[in-house]
N, C-alpha and C positions, 0 to 999 in steps of 0.2 A: 576413583583410581587416580593416583597422583602421577603426573608426568615427570620424567627425569629431565634435567636441564639439557637442552639441545634436541629433545625428542619432539616430533611433531604431534600435535593433538588431532591431526587428520592425516594419517600416513597414506591413506588411499587417494588423497587429493580431492579435487572437485568432482561432483557427481557427473559421470559421463553418459548417463542414461537419458540423452536428449535426442533420440534417433529422428523423431519427426522434425524437430527444430533444425537439426543438421541437414536433413534431406530437403527441407523447405529452403534453407539458405542456399544450398547447391542449385536448386531448381530456379530460384529467382535471379541468380547470378549468371545463368546461361543466356546465350543469345537466342532471340526468336528467329523466325524464317527470314526476316529482313536484316539480321545482324545487329539488332538493338537489344540491349539487356531487358529481360522480362521485368525486372524490378523497375526499370524506367517506364515501361508501358503501364505498370500498376500505378505508379506515381502520377502519370499523366491522366489516367482514368479518374483517380481520386480528385485531382485538381479540376477536371472537367465537371465532375459531379458538384464540387463546391461552387464553381462558376455558374452552374445551372440553378443554384439556390438550394441544394440539398443541405439542410442544416447539420446533419450528422457529419457530412464531408467537410463542411466549413470548420466544425469543431475539431475534427481529426487533423486538418491542416494547421489550425491555430495551436493545438497541443504539441504538434511536432516542431513547429517553428519557434514558438515562444515558451514552450513547456507548460505543463498543467499548472493552474493557479493553486496556491497553497490553500488547503482547507482549514477553515476555522472551526474549532470545537468549543462547545459551550457545556459547562458542567454546573448543574444547580444542586446544591446540597442544603437540605432543610435543617440547618444546625445554627442558624443566626450568625454564622461567620462566613465571610467571603472565602471562596475556594483558595485564594492566594494566601490566606492566613493559616491554612492547614499545613502540617509537616508532610514531608514526602512519605514517611511511613504511614501516616493516617490516610493519605490519599490512596496509597497502594493497597492498604487493608480494606478501605472502603470499596475500591473497584474490584478487588478480589471477592469480597462478600457479595457485591451486586452481581457479579458473573456467576456466583454459585446459588443465586436466588435467595440470599439472606436479606435481612431488613436493613443492611447498611452499616454505618460507622459506629454503632454503639460499642462494638468490641474494640475498635481501633482507638477510641478516645475515652472510653469509660463512661460516657454519658448515655442515658436512655433517651426516650422521646419517640416521636412519630417516625414513620418509615422515611428513608432518604430516597431521593430520586435522581436519576441520571438522564439528562436530555441531550 
């Protein structure tokens, strides 16, 4: 369906079906019996667990303060070429074929050979 100029591709707007998330946000922003925000209490417990040596808590604190580290991906293609030498179309076709259980890039680049592998 083609959109007319000035017509929104998403006239309904963002999905508003996040009832649990909205309820959770309201709950953690309420004050507890002592007048302290519940979210503050949760943060304090997380920090206490991290200080006590809980590795999962240390990771949570680090991820929130510094952000999660970028993940490195490695792709190995048994085609005697480095992955950086492939065209975008060849890589897209290869990954599409790999996701469909096909034997890899033979269709993308016209060469036969052994099965390709993605690691």
